[in-house]
C-alpha positions in Angstrom: 2.1 5.3 24.7 0.7 5.5 21.2 -2.2 3.2 20.1 0.2 1.3 17.8 2.5 0.7 20.8 -0.5 -0.4 22.9 -1.5 -3.0 20.3 2.1 -4.2 20.0 2.3 -4.7 23.8 -1.0 -6.5 23.8 0.2 -8.7 21.0 3.4 -9.5 22.7 1.7 -10.4 26.0 -0.8 -12.5 24.2 1.9 -14.5 22.4 3.7 -15.0 25.7 0.6 -16.5 27.4 -1.2 -18.4 24.6 -0.1 -20.8 21.9 1.5 -19.2 18.9 -1.1 -18.8 16.1 -0.5 -20.5 12.8 -0.3 -18.0 10.0 -0.5 -18.8 6.3 2.6 -20.6 5.0 3.1 -17.9 2.4 3.6 -15.3 5.2 7.3 -14.4 4.8 7.5 -13.1 8.4 7.1 -16.5 9.9 9.9 -19.1 10.5 13.5 -19.2 9.3 12.7 -20.1 5.7 10.1 -19.1 3.2 9.4 -20.1 -0.4 9.6 -17.7 -3.4 6.1 -17.3 -4.9 7.6 -17.3 -8.4 10.5 -19.9 -8.7 9.6 -21.8 -5.5 13.2 -21.6 -4.2 13.7 -21.8 -0.5 14.9 -18.5 0.9 16.5 -17.8 4.3 14.2 -15.1 5.8 17.1 -13.2 7.5 18.9 -12.8 4.2 15.6 -12.1 2.4 14.9 -9.2 4.7 18.4 -7.8 4.1 17.8 -8.1 0.4 14.5 -6.0 0.6 12.5 -9.2 0.1 13.7 -9.7 -3.4 14.4 -13.4 -4.3 18.1 -13.9 -4.9 17.4 -16.7 -7.3 15.0 -15.1 -9.8 14.7 -11.4 -8.7 11.0 -11.7 -7.9 9.6 -9.1 -5.5 7.9 -10.8 -2.6 5.3 -9.2 -0.4 6.6 -6.4 1.9 4.7 -5.0 4.9 4.1 -1.2 5.4 6.7 -0.8 8.1 9.4 -2.3 5.9 8.4 0.0 3.0 8.7 3.0 5.3 12.1 1.9 6.3 13.0 1.5 2.6 11.9 5.0 1.6 12.3 7.3 4.6 15.6 8.5 6.0 16.4 7.0 9.4 15.0 9.0 12.3 12.8 11.3 10.2 9.5 9.4 10.2 6.6 11.1 12.0 3.3 9.1 11.8 0.0 10.9 11.9 -3.6 9.9 12.7 -2.5 6.8 14.6 -5.5 7.0 16.9 -8.2 6.5 14.2 -9.6 3.0 14.5 -12.3 1.2 12.5 -15.8 0.6 13.8 -18.4 -2.0 12.8 -21.2 0.3 11.9 -23.1 -2.3 9.9 -22.6 -5.1 12.4 -21.5 -7.2 9.5 -21.1 -11.0 10.1 -20.0 -13.7 7.6 -18.0 -16.6 9.0 -17.2 -14.4 11.9 -18.1 -10.9 13.0 -16.3 -7.9 11.4 -15.2 -6.5 14.8 -13.6 -9.9 15.6 -11.7 -9.7 12.3 -10.5 -6.2 13.0 -9.2 -7.1 16.4 -7.6 -10.3 15.1 -5.7 -8.3 12.4 -4.8 -5.5 14.8 -3.3 -8.1 17.2 -1.4 -9.9 14.4 0.0 -6.9 12.5 0.3 -4.3 15.3 -1.5 -1.8 13.0 -4.9 -0.1 13.6 -5.9 -0.5 10.0 -4.5 -1.3 6.5 -2.5 1.9 6.0 0.2 3.9 7.7 0.5 7.7 7.0 3.0 10.2 8.1 5.6 12.8 7.2 9.3 12.0 6.7 12.4 12.9 4.6 13.4 11.0 1.5 17.1 11.9 0.7 16.6 15.0 2.7 13.4 16.1 1.0 10.3 16.4 3.3 7.4 14.4 1.8 4.0 13.1 2.9 3.8 9.3 2.6 0.9 6.8 2.8 1.7 3.1 2.7 -1.0 0.4 2.5 -0.4 -3.0 4.1 -1.8 -6.1 2.4 -1.3 -8.2 5.6 -4.2 -6.3 7.3 -7.4 -7.8 5.7 -5.8 -7.9 2.3 -5.1 -4.1 2.3 -8.8 -3.5 1.9 -9.9 0.1 1.8 -12.4 0.9 4.5 -13.5 4.2 6.0 -10.4 4.5 8.2 -8.1 3.9 5.3 -10.0 6.5 3.2 -10.0 9.0 6.1 -6.3 8.6 6.9 -5.3 9.1 3.2 -7.7 12.1 2.8 -6.2 13.8 5.9 -2.7 13.0 4.7 -3.4 14.6 1.3 -5.0 17.6 2.9 -1.9 18.0 5.2 0.4 17.8 2.2 -1.7 20.4 0.3 -1.8 22.8 3.3 2.0 22.5 3.8 3.0 22.4 0.0 4.5 18.9 0.3 4.9 16.3 -2.5 2.9 13.2 -1.9 3.6 9.5 -2.3 1.0 6.7 -1.8 2.2 3.1 -2.0 -0.7 0.9 -3.0 -1.2 -2.7 -2.0 -4.8 -3.7 -1.8 -7.5 -6.1 -2.8 -9.9 -3.2 -3.2 -12.9 -1.8 -1.2 -13.7 -3.5 2.1 -17.0 -5.4 1.7 -17.7 -5.4 5.4 -18.3 -1.6 5.3 -20.5 -1.5 2.1 -21.1 2.0 0.8 -19.0 3.5 3.5 -16.1 1.9 1.9 -17.0 2.7 -1.7 -17.4 6.4 -0.9 -13.8 6.6 0.0 -12.9 6.4 -3.7 -14.6 9.7 -4.4 -13.4 11.4 -1.2 -9.8 10.7 -1.9 -10.1 11.6 -5.6 -11.7 15.0 -4.6 -8.8 16.0 -2.2 -6.3 14.8 -4.8 -7.9 17.2 -7.3 -7.2 20.1 -5.0 -3.6 18.9 -4.4 -2.7 18.3 -8.0 -4.8 20.7 -10.1 -5.5 23.7 -7.9 -2.3 23.7 -5.9 -0.1 22.2 -8.6 1.6 19.9 -6.2 3.2 16.5 -7.1 1.6 13.2 -6.4 3.5 9.9 -7.1 1.6 6.7 -7.0 3.5 3.4 -6.5 1.7 0.2 -7.4 2.8 -3.0 -5.8 1.6 -6.6 -5.8 -1.4 -6.6 -5.7 -3.2 -3.4 -6.6 -6.8 -4.1 -7.5 -10.4 -3.1 -7.2 -11.4 0.3 -5.9 -7.8 1.4 -5.2 -6.9 0.9 -8.9 -10.1 2.6 -9.9 -9.3 5.7 -7.8 -6.1 7.1 -6.4 -3.9 4.3 -7.6 -4.1 5.5 -11.2 -4.3 9.2 -10.5 -0.7 9.9 -9.9 1.2 12.6 -11.9 3.8 9.9 -12.1 2.7 6.2 -11.8 5.4 3.8 -10.8 5.0 0.0 -10.5 7.3 -2.7 -9.1 8.3 -5.5 -11.5 5.7 -8.1 -12.2 3.2 -6.4 -9.9 -0.4 -7.6 -10.4 -2.5 -4.5 -11.2 -6.2 -4.8 -12.2 -9.7 -3.7 -11.5 -11.5 -7.0 -11.8 -9.7 -10.3 -11.5 -9.0 -12.7 -14.3 -11.8 -15.1 -13.4 -14.4 -12.3 -13.1 -13.5 -10.9 -16.6 -13.6 -14.3 -18.2 -16.9 -15.2 -16.6 -18.4 -11.9 -17.5 -17.1 -11.5 -21.1 -17.0 -15.2 -21.9 -13.5 -14.7 -23.2 -10.2 -16.1 -22.1 -7.7 -13.5 -20.6 -4.2 -14.1 -21.9 -1.4 -14.8 -19.4 0.4 -11.7 -18.2 -2.5 -9.4 -19.2 -2.7 -7.8 -15.8 1.0 -7.5 -14.8 2.9 -4.3 -14.7 5.0 -5.0 -17.8 1.8 -5.4 -19.9 0.3 -2.2 -18.5 3.5 -0.3 -19.2 3.5 -1.5 -22.8 -0.1 -0.2 -23.2 0.7 3.2 -21.7 -1.0 2.9 -18.3 2.3 3.3 -16.3 5.2 5.7 -16.5 7.9 3.6 -14.9 8.7 0.1 -13.7 11.3 0.4 -10.9 12.9 -2.4 -9.0 12.7 -2.0 -5.3 16.4 -1.9 -4.8 16.7 1.5 -6.6 13.3 2.9 -5.9 14.4 5.5 -3.3 17.1 6.8 -5.6 14.7 7.2 -8.5 12.2 9.0 -6.3 14.9 11.3 -5.0 15.9 12.3 -8.5 12.2 12.9 -9.4 11.8 15.2 -6.4 15.0 17.1 -7.4 13.6 17.7 -10.8 10.3 18.8 -9.3 12.1 21.3 -7.0 13.8 22.8 -10.0 10.4 23.3 -11.8 7.8 23.3 -9.0 4.8 24.5 -11.0 3.2 21.9 -13.3 2.0 23.1 -16.7 -1.6 22.0 -17.2 -2.4 20.5 -20.6 -5.6 22.0 -22.0 
């Protein structure tokens, strides 16, 4: 039994023997109905899942967990997770309203994940790729030492086996409960990406979803050879209130959404979720036809 299966079994047994916990109302995985964050329409969860969590009324892309994204991108029966046994540890013995270790265990029980990213190897339209998918439902997708280590190992595996790489970003940034141990992951991931992209001339595609912020934006989120965003994705380093309080200037509406960043040249493509797999498949076919990138001096 894998560690993920062990957590899932513990979660199931706990739900059978204790009252069902109350999750935030915005959690689209709870109940029969949920509300669109954009147009506030009531959506039937079963149909919403079938529609890849895209609002049928306004086309807004609602939050999607990491397992759903893997199912969206990877051919059935070809997904092989790696490094599932790496779990976080409270080195700093951090405590705010509750202990960090308690928060970890709470999120592991609720999500069935060991931390805020899943990594593995699979096939996308028959092409073998390395894939990392962050999960915002685990502590806001925050990047701690485990997230950084799993992504670094994934990139090294992709480099050693000459595989193209995709990382799907969904994060509030570095994990404050791990302090400098979290911040150093930015440099660690960037360094292995440099070997993958520049030295080995292998393809890395970054997919930015709602939200991608903080240290993830400031590192591997914006380092892709091709940077793709979902429509209306919130992408930023510092939040709107932080910018306004620091600069004493009002930030215009829509300043930090994907469409604005695309207009200013920070993104290559904005791709709706419904056609994302097909677009990626075409990009990989083009890459196979011309595998060696030409470096611009």
